[in-house]
C-alpha positions as CSV (number, residue, x, y, z in Angstrom):
1,X,221.6,240.5,191.0
2,X,217.8,241.1,190.6
3,X,215.1,239.1,191.9
4,X,212.2,238.8,189.8
5,X,209.7,236.6,191.9
6,X,209.8,234.5,195.4
7,X,207.8,231.7,195.3
8,X,207.3,230.4,198.5
9,X,205.9,226.7,199.1
10,X,201.9,226.5,199.4
11,X,201.7,224.3,202.3
12,X,204.4,226.3,204.6
13,X,202.7,228.0,207.2
14,X,204.6,231.4,208.4
15,X,203.9,232.9,211.9
16,X,203.7,236.2,212.1
17,X,206.5,238.5,213.9
18,X,206.6,238.3,217.7
19,X,205.1,235.1,217.7
20,X,206.8,231.6,218.0
21,X,207.2,229.5,214.9
22,X,205.3,226.3,215.6
23,X,206.1,224.1,212.5
24,X,208.8,224.5,210.0
25,X,207.4,221.5,207.5
26,X,207.3,222.6,203.6
27,X,210.2,225.4,204.5
28,X,211.4,225.7,201.1
29,X,211.1,228.6,198.5
30,X,212.5,228.9,194.9
31,X,213.7,232.6,193.5
32,X,213.4,233.3,189.9
33,X,216.0,235.6,189.1
34,X,215.6,238.5,186.3
35,X,218.9,237.5,184.4
36,X,221.0,234.1,184.2
37,X,223.6,234.1,187.1
38,X,227.0,234.2,185.5
39,X,229.1,231.2,186.3
40,X,232.8,231.4,186.9
41,X,235.7,229.9,189.5
42,X,233.8,231.2,192.5
43,X,230.0,230.5,191.5
44,X,229.2,227.0,190.2
45,X,226.1,225.2,189.7
46,X,224.6,222.8,192.0
47,X,222.3,220.0,191.0
48,X,219.1,219.1,192.5
49,X,219.1,215.5,194.1
50,X,218.0,212.3,192.8
51,X,214.7,211.0,194.5
52,X,216.8,207.9,195.8
53,X,219.7,209.6,197.3
54,X,221.0,207.7,200.4
55,X,221.2,209.5,203.6
56,X,224.2,212.2,203.5
57,X,227.3,210.5,204.7
58,X,229.1,213.9,204.5
59,X,228.2,217.5,203.0
60,X,229.0,221.0,203.1
61,X,226.8,223.7,204.5
62,X,228.0,227.3,203.9
63,X,226.1,230.6,205.1
64,X,226.6,234.2,206.8
65,X,225.3,233.3,210.0
66,X,226.5,233.2,213.5
67,X,230.2,232.5,214.4
68,X,231.9,233.0,217.6
69,X,229.2,233.8,220.1
70,X,226.7,234.4,217.4
71,X,228.0,237.4,215.6
72,X,227.2,237.0,211.7
73,X,230.1,236.6,209.7
74,X,230.9,239.1,207.1
75,X,232.7,236.5,204.7
76,X,231.0,233.2,203.6
77,X,232.0,230.3,205.9
78,X,231.4,226.6,205.3
79,X,231.7,223.5,207.3
80,X,231.5,219.7,206.6
81,X,228.8,217.8,208.2
82,X,227.3,214.6,208.2
83,X,223.3,213.1,208.8
84,X,222.5,211.8,212.2
85,X,219.4,209.6,212.8
86,X,216.5,211.4,214.3
87,X,216.6,210.1,217.7
88,X,220.2,211.3,218.2
89,X,218.6,215.0,217.7
90,X,217.1,217.3,220.1
91,X,213.5,218.4,218.1
92,X,213.6,221.3,220.6
93,X,209.9,221.0,221.3
94,X,209.0,221.5,217.6
95,X,207.4,218.9,215.4
96,X,209.8,216.9,213.1
97,X,208.6,215.8,209.7
98,X,209.7,213.1,207.0
99,X,210.4,216.3,204.9
100,X,213.3,217.2,207.4
101,X,216.7,215.5,208.5
102,X,219.3,216.6,211.1
103,X,222.6,217.4,210.5
104,X,226.1,218.2,212.2
105,X,229.4,217.3,213.5
106,X,230.3,216.2,216.9
107,X,233.9,215.8,216.4
108,X,234.7,219.3,215.2
109,X,231.3,221.1,216.6
110,X,230.2,222.0,213.2
111,X,226.7,223.3,212.7
112,X,224.8,226.0,210.7
113,X,223.5,228.4,213.0
114,X,220.9,231.4,213.2
115,X,221.3,233.5,209.9
116,X,222.3,230.6,207.7
117,X,218.5,230.0,207.0
118,X,217.6,229.4,203.5
119,X,221.7,228.3,202.9
120,X,222.6,224.9,200.9
121,X,223.7,221.8,202.2
122,X,225.3,219.9,199.2
123,X,227.3,216.7,198.7
124,X,229.8,215.7,197.7
125,X,232.1,218.0,200.3
126,X,233.4,221.2,198.8
127,X,236.4,220.2,196.9
128,X,235.4,216.8,195.6
129,X,232.7,217.4,193.1
130,X,233.6,216.6,189.4
131,X,231.8,216.0,186.1
132,X,231.2,212.4,187.0
133,X,230.3,213.3,190.3
134,X,228.3,216.9,190.7
135,X,227.3,218.6,193.7
136,X,223.9,217.8,194.7
137,X,221.7,220.3,197.0
138,X,220.7,217.5,199.7
139,X,219.2,220.1,202.5
140,X,218.3,223.7,203.0
141,X,219.1,225.1,206.4
142,X,215.6,225.5,208.3
143,X,215.9,225.6,212.2
144,X,217.7,224.5,215.2
145,X,218.6,225.1,218.5
146,X,219.5,228.8,220.2
147,X,223.2,227.7,220.3
148,X,225.1,226.5,217.3
149,X,227.8,223.6,217.3
150,X,226.8,222.2,220.6
151,X,227.5,218.1,220.4
152,X,223.9,217.5,222.0
153,X,222.2,219.4,219.3
154,X,221.8,219.5,215.6
155,X,220.3,221.7,213.1
156,X,217.5,220.4,211.2
157,X,217.4,220.9,207.2
158,X,214.6,220.6,204.8
159,X,215.0,217.3,202.8
160,X,214.8,218.8,198.9
161,X,214.2,215.1,197.3
162,X,210.8,215.5,198.8
163,X,209.9,218.5,196.5
164,X,211.3,217.6,193.4
165,X,207.7,217.1,192.2
166,X,206.9,220.4,193.0
167,X,209.9,222.2,192.2
168,X,209.8,221.0,188.4
169,X,206.1,221.9,188.3
170,X,206.6,225.2,190.0
171,X,209.4,225.9,187.3
172,X,207.6,225.0,184.1
173,X,204.6,227.3,185.4
174,X,207.1,230.2,186.2
């Protein structure tokens, strides 16, 4: 598939190479494809969330990021995680805003990892969606601690419901 255009949120500030990122607020972008993505048994649509969605009880995160000693995966991996209150998450000395939430799984040590950034966190969990209960994109993997799956630390996700107006406006203009 060819990418026609990548639109980064105008209020996202990316620090240049060699410098540490100081803020991950507004960590969201839209990708316009050059043609429609063909759907099939292994490619399914995921809807945007409602503005009123409750906190994530359980969802599925996926990506090709670190796995077993941080080696990037050659296959798409996924895991089921839940949202945690911010006071149970370690902010790793970076600012946490209302546009973020943290999630993971203390019991199974499931988490997103380096290399998963930009990946989806959707609900309900994989395998339990239906026409009456469609999959919804709740979060986008944004940032987290250096290690993965540590029960003391969780990864942070961009809260997609906060960007619905920007997404709609940007899609209409492009």
